C-alpha positions as MATLAB code, in Angstrom:
seq = 'MLQIAQELSIDQKQVEKFCQEILPQVSRTFAISIRFLPGNLGRSVLCGYLLCRIADTIEDDPVATVETKIRLLDCFLNCFEDPSVANAFPQSIEHLEGEAAHLLLVEHTDLVFALYRSLTEQSQQTLRHWVTEMVQGMQKFVHRYPQGIRIKTLEEYQEYCYYVAGVVGYLLTDLWYEHSPSVDFEIYHVLRQTCAAFGEGLQTVNILKDIAWDAEHENSIYVPQQSLEAHGSSQELLLSPDHLHQNHAAIKSLVELAWKDLDKAAEYLLSVPRSAIPIRLFCILPLVFAYGTLRDITKSTAMLVSGGNVKISRSEVKSLIMVGPIAAVSNGLIRWLIDQVKQQPFLWGSKPQDVG';
ca = [
    -121.288  -16.684   68.242;
    -123.804  -18.466   66.280;
    -125.558  -19.951   69.562;
    -125.975  -16.270   70.317;
    -127.134  -15.639   66.716;
    -129.518  -18.117   66.722;
    -130.804  -16.858   70.045;
    -131.527  -13.490   68.806;
    -133.176  -14.777   65.082;
    -136.136  -15.618   67.693;
    -138.714  -12.813   68.613;
    -139.968  -14.049   72.229;
    -142.761  -11.913   71.738;
    -143.685  -14.184   68.744;
    -142.561  -17.358   70.981;
    -144.995  -16.238   73.570;
    -147.244  -15.649   71.234;
    -147.331  -19.024   69.107;
    -147.203  -20.724   72.558;
    -150.167  -19.103   73.839;
    -152.433  -19.545   70.574;
    -151.897  -23.086   69.925;
    -152.348  -24.132   73.567;
    -156.480  -24.394   73.075;
    -156.130  -25.588   69.547;
    -153.976  -28.927   70.968;
    -155.842  -29.282   74.752;
    -158.916  -27.108   75.480;
    -159.283  -28.251   79.088;
    -155.580  -27.241   79.831;
    -156.026  -24.194   78.025;
    -158.580  -23.287   80.415;
    -156.552  -24.336   83.560;
    -153.126  -22.926   82.585;
    -154.770  -19.435   82.684;
    -155.325  -19.550   86.692;
    -150.898  -20.082   86.806;
    -149.114  -16.606   87.319;
    -146.100  -15.529   85.695;
    -143.152  -17.620   85.615;
    -145.088  -20.637   87.147;
    -147.839  -20.412   84.378;
    -145.137  -20.146   81.348;
    -142.950  -23.124   82.907;
    -146.405  -25.316   82.699;
    -147.090  -23.902   79.369;
    -143.600  -24.872   78.123;
    -143.899  -28.346   79.701;
    -147.161  -29.065   78.183;
    -146.737  -28.340   74.845;
    -142.833  -30.232   74.791;
    -144.977  -33.368   76.603;
    -147.578  -32.910   73.136;
    -144.788  -32.622   70.724;
    -143.496  -35.946   72.219;
    -146.887  -37.682   72.157;
    -147.370  -36.662   68.744;
    -144.232  -38.221   67.150;
    -145.206  -41.467   69.413;
    -148.853  -41.448   68.305;
    -148.239  -41.060   64.538;
    -150.014  -44.219   63.023;
    -148.100  -44.524   59.725;
    -144.448  -43.481   60.897;
    -141.853  -46.301   61.151;
    -140.366  -47.389   64.431;
    -137.043  -46.350   63.214;
    -138.909  -42.938   62.320;
    -140.220  -42.256   65.719;
    -137.143  -43.357   67.811;
    -134.929  -40.726   65.596;
    -137.263  -37.942   66.155;
    -137.506  -38.573   69.675;
    -133.754  -38.573   70.147;
    -133.653  -35.607   68.171;
    -136.350  -34.106   70.236;
    -134.020  -34.840   73.454;
    -131.273  -33.198   72.070;
    -132.747  -30.171   71.269;
    -132.744  -29.657   75.612;
    -128.599  -29.874   75.134;
    -128.354  -28.214   72.063;
    -130.096  -24.608   70.624;
    -129.190  -24.985   67.224;
    -130.373  -28.744   67.355;
    -134.221  -27.392   68.602;
    -134.345  -24.808   65.902;
    -133.384  -27.133   63.016;
    -135.908  -29.549   64.337;
    -138.725  -28.696   62.050;
    -136.695  -29.199   59.167;
    -136.128  -32.898   60.470;
    -139.661  -33.272   60.692;
    -141.167  -35.578   57.311;
    -144.312  -37.331   56.563;
    -145.681  -37.260   60.194;
    -149.235  -37.585   60.092;
    -152.065  -36.807   63.131;
    -154.310  -33.619   64.072;
    -153.381  -30.681   62.284;
    -153.101  -28.731   65.625;
    -150.647  -31.074   66.548;
    -148.742  -31.084   63.445;
    -148.230  -27.577   63.727;
    -147.120  -27.597   67.203;
    -144.298  -30.339   66.153;
    -143.756  -28.069   63.384;
    -142.968  -25.290   65.739;
    -140.821  -27.138   68.008;
    -137.871  -24.455   68.295;
    -140.204  -21.885   69.464;
    -141.183  -24.019   72.576;
    -137.431  -24.883   72.907;
    -137.237  -21.066   72.803;
    -139.508  -20.281   75.637;
    -137.905  -23.290   77.614;
    -134.602  -21.754   77.165;
    -136.212  -18.096   78.890;
    -137.297  -20.038   82.034;
    -135.297  -20.093   85.510;
    -132.855  -22.645   85.459;
    -134.690  -24.702   88.207;
    -137.360  -24.940   85.503;
    -135.493  -25.574   82.602;
    -133.930  -28.886   84.817;
    -137.381  -30.246   85.822;
    -138.808  -30.104   82.507;
    -135.862  -31.881   80.612;
    -135.706  -34.342   83.680;
    -139.268  -35.450   83.567;
    -140.330  -35.161   79.644;
    -136.539  -37.069   79.251;
    -138.482  -39.791   81.176;
    -141.368  -39.738   79.375;
    -139.703  -39.881   75.948;
    -137.273  -42.438   76.996;
    -140.793  -44.725   78.032;
    -142.664  -44.141   74.938;
    -139.579  -45.217   73.314;
    -139.273  -48.500   74.801;
    -142.889  -49.046   73.941;
    -142.281  -47.798   70.225;
    -139.446  -50.522   70.167;
    -141.714  -53.471   71.847;
    -145.160  -52.933   69.781;
    -143.389  -51.697   66.306;
    -147.249  -52.564   64.390;
    -148.780  -50.379   66.933;
    -149.451  -50.501   70.648;
    -151.113  -53.832   71.828;
    -151.455  -53.573   75.480;
    -151.048  -57.079   76.918;
    -151.980  -56.921   80.426;
    -153.374  -54.444   83.114;
    -149.584  -54.377   85.008;
    -148.018  -53.220   81.323;
    -151.055  -50.612   81.083;
    -150.108  -48.996   84.536;
    -146.345  -48.853   83.622;
    -147.147  -47.347   80.334;
    -149.524  -44.619   81.906;
    -146.735  -44.235   84.291;
    -144.539  -42.987   81.744;
    -146.834  -40.961   79.496;
    -149.001  -39.147   82.594;
    -147.629  -40.298   86.044;
    -144.265  -38.380   85.189;
    -146.331  -35.236   84.197;
    -148.108  -35.458   88.019;
    -144.465  -35.109   89.320;
    -143.011  -32.619   86.910;
    -145.997  -30.544   88.051;
    -145.638  -30.579   91.872;
    -141.671  -30.198   91.130;
    -143.058  -26.910   89.544;
    -145.220  -26.115   92.360;
    -142.443  -26.598   94.719;
    -139.816  -23.954   92.617;
    -142.454  -21.183   92.231;
    -145.441  -21.707   95.147;
    -144.285  -20.091   98.466;
    -147.167  -22.331   99.962;
    -145.748  -25.505   98.982;
    -143.134  -25.891  101.537;
    -141.097  -28.827  101.673;
    -143.241  -30.976  104.065;
    -146.798  -30.343  101.488;
    -144.189  -31.166   98.708;
    -143.277  -34.856  100.163;
    -147.277  -34.879  100.923;
    -148.347  -34.277   96.870;
    -145.357  -36.475   95.866;
    -147.330  -39.584   96.902;
    -150.286  -39.080   94.943;
    -148.995  -37.005   92.037;
    -148.742  -39.693   89.511;
    -152.394  -41.143   90.467;
    -153.552  -37.405   89.363;
    -151.626  -37.369   85.820;
    -152.803  -41.212   85.236;
    -156.342  -40.958   86.378;
    -156.796  -38.347   83.779;
    -154.830  -40.578   81.411;
    -157.138  -43.452   81.643;
    -160.540  -41.511   81.852;
    -158.996  -40.212   78.352;
    -157.806  -43.645   77.183;
    -161.256  -45.280   77.867;
    -163.574  -42.255   76.262;
    -161.410  -42.731   73.011;
    -161.071  -46.488   72.675;
    -162.366  -46.286   69.293;
    -160.756  -43.723   68.287;
    -156.864  -44.699   69.437;
    -157.607  -48.119   67.567;
    -159.081  -46.541   64.239;
    -156.733  -43.541   64.003;
    -153.470  -43.915   66.066;
    -153.368  -47.860   65.504;
    -152.977  -48.385   69.366;
    -155.003  -50.359   71.837;
    -155.085  -50.093   75.368;
    -157.570  -52.251   76.664;
    -155.314  -55.018   77.655;
    -155.219  -58.356   75.733;
    -155.311  -60.347   78.948;
    -158.455  -58.913   80.020;
    -160.588  -59.205   76.874;
    -159.906  -62.893   76.293;
    -161.090  -63.660   80.387;
    -164.312  -61.879   78.580;
    -164.378  -64.037   75.463;
    -162.890  -61.257   73.149;
    -160.087  -60.204   71.700;
    -158.072  -56.873   71.012;
    -158.881  -57.901   67.339;
    -162.406  -57.658   68.099;
    -162.715  -54.712   70.387;
    -165.140  -52.837   67.937;
    -167.022  -55.975   67.024;
    -171.171  -55.289   67.484;
    -171.166  -58.974   68.296;
    -168.823  -58.705   70.859;
    -169.844  -55.388   72.853;
    -171.108  -57.062   75.864;
    -167.921  -58.680   76.293;
    -165.582  -55.695   75.623;
    -168.019  -53.667   77.762;
    -167.048  -56.358   80.478;
    -163.470  -56.332   79.758;
    -162.731  -52.658   80.501;
    -164.175  -53.079   83.716;
    -160.659  -53.148   85.608;
    -159.410  -49.844   83.674;
    -162.781  -48.451   84.669;
    -161.735  -49.319   88.456;
    -158.411  -48.213   88.208;
    -159.472  -44.990   87.044;
    -162.318  -44.556   89.912;
    -158.960  -45.583   92.492;
    -156.661  -43.075   90.405;
    -159.631  -40.185   90.462;
    -160.165  -40.684   93.939;
    -156.001  -40.076   95.082;
    -155.921  -37.421   92.742;
    -158.794  -35.713   95.085;
    -156.661  -36.330   97.736;
    -153.919  -34.451   95.732;
    -155.848  -31.407   95.245;
    -156.982  -31.392   98.833;
    -153.428  -31.560  100.208;
    -152.878  -28.337   98.218;
    -152.686  -25.868  100.579;
    -155.683  -23.042  100.033;
    -153.159  -20.167  100.188;
    -152.120  -21.658   96.702;
    -155.202  -20.747   95.259;
    -153.836  -20.546   91.589;
    -152.506  -24.123   91.951;
    -156.121  -25.351   93.184;
    -157.678  -23.428   90.389;
    -155.453  -25.302   87.826;
    -156.077  -28.763   88.975;
    -160.071  -28.755   90.009;
    -161.622  -28.361   86.299;
    -159.768  -31.375   84.804;
    -160.231  -33.472   87.740;
    -164.349  -32.835   87.666;
    -164.517  -33.096   84.142;
    -162.617  -36.622   84.760;
    -165.179  -37.391   87.216;
    -167.877  -36.728   84.802;
    -166.469  -38.395   81.886;
    -165.850  -41.589   83.814;
    -169.351  -41.607   85.439;
    -170.710  -41.308   81.809;
    -168.262  -44.203   80.904;
    -169.824  -46.212   83.507;
    -173.029  -46.176   81.714;
    -172.070  -45.992   78.103;
    -170.638  -48.369   75.196;
    -170.179  -45.580   72.770;
    -166.315  -45.961   72.847;
    -166.621  -49.273   71.952;
    -168.573  -48.621   68.582;
    -166.740  -47.827   65.473;
    -166.186  -43.963   65.336;
    -167.745  -43.369   68.873;
    -166.343  -41.611   72.027;
    -167.825  -40.506   75.396;
    -167.941  -36.558   76.172;
    -169.691  -34.690   78.977;
    -172.251  -32.454   77.924;
    -171.566  -28.622   77.089;
    -173.908  -27.280   79.304;
    -172.216  -29.402   82.236;
    -168.898  -27.811   80.979;
    -170.379  -24.493   81.486;
    -171.687  -25.271   84.893;
    -168.346  -26.904   86.040;
    -166.252  -23.366   84.403;
    -168.348  -21.586   86.511;
    -168.560  -23.448   90.041;
    -165.450  -24.991   89.963;
    -163.450  -22.006   90.904;
    -165.557  -21.253   93.623;
    -165.278  -24.342   95.097;
    -161.675  -24.703   94.961;
    -161.234  -22.347   97.876;
    -162.712  -24.644  100.246;
    -162.033  -28.701  100.809;
    -165.749  -28.574  101.979;
    -166.892  -27.226   98.348;
    -164.254  -29.777   96.528;
    -165.939  -32.391   98.079;
    -169.580  -31.640   97.564;
    -168.900  -30.609   93.824;
    -166.887  -33.959   93.289;
    -169.591  -36.333   94.983;
    -172.621  -34.346   92.695;
    -170.738  -34.759   90.000;
    -170.232  -38.462   90.537;
    -173.681  -39.138   90.919;
    -175.187  -37.216   87.918;
    -174.575  -34.507   85.283;
    -173.594  -31.345   86.954;
    -175.768  -28.477   85.368;
    -175.955  -25.164   87.637;
    -179.333  -23.621   87.921;
    -181.162  -26.153   86.180;
    -182.596  -27.488   89.685;
    -181.948  -26.801   93.476;
    -178.915  -28.009   94.600;
    -177.902  -29.791   97.925;
    -175.114  -27.894   99.070;
    -175.587  -29.389  102.671;
];
């Protein structure tokens, strides 16, 4: 009876309204993409993204103790099994720091789990499985680096990226298989070959563009110490103006990894049936944004300077938002658009574009 009373105390309209309104505050890119996904698929992806963002906000807190993070992440996982724990979760939050919108999301974890409980049983199972794997991986790294993440090797970096992003590729692909008739078992099997790279490529680009932010605001350094030492620098000197050349050389291995993963992500998109157009629309914008950002990263050192980062221009974002959904209907157009973005900023209408 208590559980029923708790469920009835949460207005489902309030739940949907909050989740839809908080999304663009915590991720503008995915807020654009998720709108292409219909009905229960869109609701499942929305819920999955917000659950991952809650876990990520707890893990990234720059001041919380290891014990606090582990306790909160354990409690977060218990929310999947017990609605009463989910409803009480906001009261268990204490002294977290971070971006205001992300903290607001954590403070309304109960509403996100109310959305979770409204999903199909299969979608709930998918989200529970992959978010649990993500959180357990986060806990492993929180334990390993109690004073803040300091990645040692490229192999360790790839392990970290699997937990925080690769699993998202699997989560999404499982949801495609459940909700899209066009994704049959054969297509599902093909997509699973590159789905981790889809998530990991986007993650590496985000890490590269925000090297300074992560070091200064989240006390996390993901550039492997091994790579920095090989080029005469260290994680302590990551933002040192006197070591800018060495640090730029040290991130080359991550840049190369990002290019490889983005190309696998492109294979992933191209493998989605053209009849599953909402999924193609969902995937294409984050992918071309990442290609454009990585293109600029290769020519910049801004992310290695205190307070700096790399972003593609608003004009390019607008151009890609306009052209990306059109290109999504054709593999040929997708390849053409990716090739254009790799070479130079894509500014539609500023000059003639060679379509073939």
